[in-house]
N, C-alpha and C positions, 0 to 999 in steps of 0.2 A: 503492500499500499502506500501510497504519496508521506509525507515525511511532511510535508507544508503544516505552521503551527504549531511544525512539533513533534521529537526524532519517540515520544508516548501516543502520539497518533495516530502512528506507521503501526504500531504494533495490535492485531485482533483483539479483541475481548473489552472485558471493561478497563477505564484505567481512572483510576481517581484516588487521588490521595487526602485520609482525613487524617487530621489533629484532634491534638486531646479538645473536644466536646459538639465534635462532628456529627453530626446524626447520620447515621447507614443509610444504603439506599434503598430505596424500594424490594422486594423479594419481587413481588410478581410481573418484573419486565418481561416481554416477549418480545420486544422489536429485533428483525435483524441491528436494525443501526440506530444509532442512537445521541441529540447531543444537548448540550445544557452551558450555556455558557455567557457571560455579562457582560451586555449587546456594547454599555459605555469603560469600561478598562478593552473588553473585546476577551479576557480571561476565561478560558472553558474550563471550569470547574469539575465535571465528567462528562465522558466518551463513550460507545462503542463503537466497535466499528467504523470509528468518525469518518475516516474513507474510502468507506465499503463503495464501489463505484456500482447503484442499484437503477434500476426504474425510477423515477421522479414523481410521473404522473402528473396532474395540474399545478405541480408545486414549481413545474417549473413556468408558467407563467409570472411568478416575482422575478426571475430572470426581463421573460420580454417587457416586464412593465419598467424592470430597473431601464431596459436597454430602447427603448419607444414609444413611451413615456413623453419624454422632455422632445419630444421629434415638432409633438402637435398643442397646438392651445384649445385648450378644453369646452373653446366655442366652436371651434370650426366646424360645418358641417357637410358633411359625408352624402352625394345620395349612391344609394351600395346596387349594384351591378348584378346582373344571375354571376361571371367570374371571380368575383369576390368573395360569392362562397364555395366555391370548387371544392376540391379536396380537403373537407371536414369529414373527419371519420366517420364511420356507419356504428352508432350508440354512443354519437360526439354527449357530452357535457350543450348542452344550447341555449342561451334568452329567450330566444322567437328572432330573431334579427330577420323583415320583411325582403324581399329585390326589390327593388326601386321605390323604395320609405327612406327620410332622408331621418338621415342620427346625428349630432350634435358627438365631440371628441368627449366630453365630457359621461352621456349616454354609454357609448363602446368601452370604460370603461368604469361602471359598474358595472357592467355587464361579463363582461373582467369576472371581476373580481368576485362580487353577490352570489352569482346564478353559473358561476367557472365557465365562462360559454367559451364554446369555441370557433361555434360561430361571430363573435365580435370579434377573438385575436385573429379572427383569416380574412374581416371589415378592416382590421388597422394595418395589416400586415399587408394590403393591398395599397390602406395608403401609402404602407412605408418604401412600397414597390415591389412589393410580391413579395411568396412567402419564402424564394430562392434567398433572395437582398437581408429578410428578417430572420434569419437560420446562420446567416453566416455572420452577421452585424453582433448574435445573441451570441457568438463561438468565439467570437471576435472577442467583448465585451467583459464573459466568463475569465478568457485570457490573463484580462487587465485585471480583475480585481484577485489573482490568482488561484481560479475557481480549477483550479489544473481534473479531478475527477471527470470533469461534464464535456458531455457531448453531443448537442442537438442536433436533432433533427429533423424534429416537428415541432413550432416554435409555440405549439399549447398541448406536450408536454402526450401526446395524444403515442401509446405504445408504437414506435419503432426499433428495427432494426440494429443494435450501436446508440437509441437516442438513453443514454443515462445520468446519474452525478450523483451525490453522495449528501450525506449528515453532517460533514462540512462546510460544504460546497455551498448547501442551498440557504444555510444559517450565513454565509457573506452576505449572499443572493439578497438578504432579509431584510442585514443587517445596512449594505446601500442602498438600495430601497428606502428602507421609513426616515432617511434625512432630508424624501423628498415631499415634502408638504402632503402634493396630489396623491400622491404613495397612501400618505400615514392615513387619508380622508376617507379616499373608495375601502383599504382593505379594511378602515375600522364601520362601517357601516351596516348597517346590520339592516334594514332594512326601505326599501324604494320603489317609485315608478318607475317604469319601463316603458316606452310610448310605443302604443299597440299600431295597426296594419288601420290605417287608412280608410272609412266605410262608407256610402251612401247611407244619408238621414234627410229624406223627404225637401233630397232633392241636392242636398249639401252635402258638401266629401266632411267627413264628421271624423277625428284621429281620437282614439282613446288611449287605454294604458290600464296599465296592470300590475299587479306588487312582486317585486322580487327578496327573495329574502337572504339571508345570504348566508353559503350552505356550509361556515368554520360556526363545529356547534360548542365550541368553548364561548366564543362572543354574540351568537341565540339562545344556547340552552338549546336543552329534549326532553322526551318523558324519563331518561336516567341518566345525567349527567344538567348540574346549574353552569349557570353564568360562569365562567372566572372572574376573581375576581381580581382587579386591575387589566379586566384582558386587553390589548390596542390590533387584531391582528395576527396571524398578517396570511399564513393560503393551507387550501388543507386540500386531494388529491386523491383520485382510487379508479385505478386502470386495472383490471382481470392478472398483468403481468404484474406491476406496481406491484398491487393490492392496497393498505391504505396507507396515504404520507400527508406531512404536517410538520407543517414546521409557525410559531408559536412571536408571540412578544409580550409581557405585562412587567405590570408593572406594583409594586409596595413597598414602602416606605423608604423613597426618595431612589429604588435603585428595581432597571433594567436587567431585565434577564431577557431570551432568547434562547427558544429550543425547539429543537424539530424529532422527528420524531417515524419514523421508514419500519413500515409490511409487519407489525407484530404477527407473532405467528397465534397467537391466542383467536379466536372467530365468536368474540364475543365485540355487543352492539355499540360501538361508538368505542369499540380499545384501539382505536392508534387516543384517541384523546382525552383520553382516562390516566392513559399512559402519562401519557404529554403532563397533565395535571401533576397529579404523582408526583413530575422529576421538574417540576415548577416549584408543588411543597417545597419537592426535600431541594433543592439548588435555594432559596428565599432560608433557606433553615440553616443550613448549611454557610455560607457567604460569609466570607473574614472567616472560617472556620477550618477550608480543606485547602492546601498547597493548587494551585494552578495548573493544569497538565499539559499544558500547551495553551497559544491563543492562537484568536481568528487575528489575520496577518492584513496591512493595509492592503490599498491598488500601491500595482506597480508605482504610479506618477506620485501621488502621495511616499510613495521611500525616494524615489529617485529627487522631488524636488522638497523631503526636509536632511535625505544629505547634499543635495546641497547649502542647504541653511549653515547646514554644520560644517563644513569647508568654510563657507561666508560669513559664518559668525561664530562659530564657535558652542553652538548650541548643539544639543543633545540629537540625532537623527531620531526617523519616527518608530521603526522596530525595534518590539521589546523583546528583551531577547526572552525565553520560555526560562521557569522556575525548576528546577531539578523537583521530579518529584518522582514517585513511584510505584506504577503499575498495576492493579491487583483487584480484584473481584471482590464486594462487597453487596452484604444482604440486612434488608429491614426492610421500619416501616416507616411510610408518616402519611398524614391527614389528609382530607379527603378535599374541595377543592370549594366546599364553603359556598356559601349565595352575594352574586358579584355587590361590591358595593360600593357603584355611587361614578362618577367621574374619577379617575389616576392622572399624576402628576407625572414624570419621567424624566428620560435625560436619555439623547440617541447619541451614535457618531457624529460627527460634520467634519469633516472637511475643510481646515485653516490654516490658512500659508505656511498650506504644506505638509502639511499635518496631518494623520486622522487618527486625531484625538479628539475624545467633549471638550469642548470650550464652552458650551454652555448649556440650558437646559428648553429643554420646550416641551407646552403642557402640549400632553398625549389628545387629542377627540372627545368629543361627547362621546365616550363610549359603549351606552347602553343608552342612554338618549337620544342621542342617536337616532329612533325609529322612526319611521316614516318622513327624516328627511334624506336627502339627499344631498 
C-alpha cells in the first residue's frame, strides 16, 4: 500500500496508538477500510487499511465537486440536451432531470449532493466539456491533492473497471472540498425543492417542483439511526461492487473530525452510518489522548509554496512530520450517537499564504435547521 501520510498508514490492519486514558476502539467494526482524522490539524487518529484501493461508489462525487464546482457561477443556467444524459449507467441514482428543461447550476449541485444524481453529474460534465475531459481533470486534481490511490473512470462513481479510491483519499477530497463555501452548503442541505417538468395547465406552461432529501442518514436520520450531533455532510454512496461507502464531517466542542468508512461486512440496515457514528464518538473521546498514526497531507502546490516561503523568510514548511507511533489492533466500546443538538460551529483547513493549515474559523452551516431551504 501507499505510504502517503506516514509509514504506518501503509501497513495492513488497524493502526492506533493509545496513550494513557485513551478509549479503546469500538469492537464491532466490520468495514474493509476506515479512517478517523482531525480536519484542522490533519492528524490521523486511527485507521484500518487506510490505503486499500477499493471501489468508491458515489463518494467519488466529492472529487467531482471539488474539481468542477469552481468552474461555473451558481446562477448560470443550462438547457439540458439529450446528449447531456448519454452514458448515465443503468440503475443509477438520479434526481430526475428532464431533457429540454433549463436548470441552474445551483439546482444541479443540489441534485448531485442530496439525491446523488448521476444525471446531474453528467449534465455538469457536459457543461465542462464532456465526461472524458472531466475525468481527466479529476485524475489530475487527485494527483495534485496527493490522492495517489485514486483512478477515476466515471465522474459519478458508477462501477467501472479500474475505478478505485481509498479511505485516505476520500478523506483528502472531503477536506479540500469543505474549504469551499458552496461545497459546505450543498453537502449539509437536508431537504429542498427541485425543478420538475414543464406542463400545460389551462393553456399556460407551468413548471412545478418536487422535494428531494439528502441520502446521508447521519444528516437526515432514519428509522434506526438518529441525526448525528454536529454533523455537516459530506457524502455517501452505494454500488454492487463498492458496497456502502461514507465520508462524514462533524464538530464537537470546537473540534472537527473527518471519518471515512468503506464497505462494512455486516449487512445490517444503515451499517455504514452506524460504524461511522461509533468511530466519530471514539474520535471525539480520544482526541488529545492518542498519538497520531499519520497525517492528511497538503496538496502539492501548498507544499511547494510553503517550501518557497521557508527559503525566503526562514519560516517552517507546511508539511508536518508524522509523530512516531505503534500500529496496533484495539477493541472496546463507545457511546451511541444521540440526538442532533442543533447548530454546530467548527474549524477546517484553509489555504493561506501557501500553507495548508487552519488559520481561521468558519461557522458550519445550519445543519439540521436547513430543512426546506436550498
